[in-house]
Phi, psi and omega in degrees: 000330176301321180297324179299317179296317180294323179295338178285001177092014180262115181277140177295135181231160180278156176292149172070026182274356181276158174262171181094175185254147176235134177212160175287132178273147179229196184309319183290350184254005184302310181298317179301315182293318179294327177296322177295315179298324184292349175297332178210081187302323181294310181296324191254015185297325181300309182292319178301318179295320179294323177296314182294321180293317185274333188064006183055035181254134172062028180243159181269065175056054177288345181238123175254141177245140176249132181225128177209101184063236180271358182271129177228134177220164182226163168211117175281130185229091174223224175298327173252133175257122188223112177281152181225122173053039187258117173286168176305324179294318178293319178302317180300320180286318182291329184302327180297331176276318183298322186302335181281354184260018184301327185294334185253341186281136175244346178198160170236128177212164180142198181308132190303317183296320181289317182295314182291326175295312179299317181296325179299334179272330183273330187305318180300334180263328186266342177088186187292130178281166174289322182195147171240119177255101192275343186225090177246127185280125171271117184245141188217148170209150180235355180265145175292129178305326181298329178283346178264003180080018180274136177295140179248128177279104184289350179275352175279131185211172176289133179291149180260148181307324182288356179263014182306316182293340174277324186281322184304312179299323178294317180296317180294321178296317180298313181301314183296319178296320186282317188263330177104359175209159184290158184284353177204156173235135183080233183294138178264007189301313182295320180293318178299321179296320179295316178295317180298323179299317177296318180297316182296330177280353186076025186254012173241128178244141186219161162238127183244130177230125178052044176073020182224136175288123179249347173213142178212144171208147180241146166270085190290330180220127179228119180189156173055033178078011181234152172233130176260118180279135176219172175064031179287128186209137173242132179303137182308324181290344183253002180285149180081009181254006180079019181284323195300311185295310177298325179293315177295323176299322178295321178298313181295316180302312179298315185296313182293322181284324191246342190239288182215160186276353183232132179240135180220162175199169171227148189217144178297137182297333182278353178272072188298323177298318180294316179301316180297320178299312182296323179292325177297326179290329180127004178290146174232153182284132178236359180183181179224126177255168167223151177228134171251116179268125187260000000 
């Protein structure tokens, strides 16, 4: 997989080759960090949402900031490592901090050029990844699907807190299919709390038939007027029935009417059925992400 990254034209670089200063951001830096994210709200909604949720209070530096003159960049470093507005020079400086987070990181994702550059610096220290997905389409829409003539599945609705036991198996199945391993080993308590948190915020939408979730999608990150949809899943028994596009249209319709005016998601380029579904709903490509699964 290392060869694949190099073939993409990303040259291996040494850690710490950037100029400028890097430091852990805290409470006093929230506004500064959100301003950096706001340069491209769609691309940076994940990090912006994590900043707003945490307030950067009482944490061990999950967010690093790079500053050099008028240039500011960020890198979120938790289970997910996500660069924001980082030039090659900023990536070089940030990599020296990121490399110390190997024990907690499970993936690197974000704008493809930034992720592949960062990975080229980390790979010699972190070793072979499980997979590198170099071309993930960032898809976005601001128009109501109903105004585009797209059918809306009226049975898709916001999940209720008492439906947690129905939603958890669907969420776990989606994660396992997408990532290749289950979302937890042993106790499911932490995972259930995460799923419950989305439900309590009104950020999980489902269609339930005969006491079983047959469609699910989450608004995993909401910030800066954008919502990033994640965890889209159709029960295997219901695939191939034309459910996905009307159900996704319902998610977008609800989000734009009730939550925020811009909806975005990213999808693997090789997942042609999903790409076709999203395009039928009205999504258009606005960027390219990459993900390194560790």
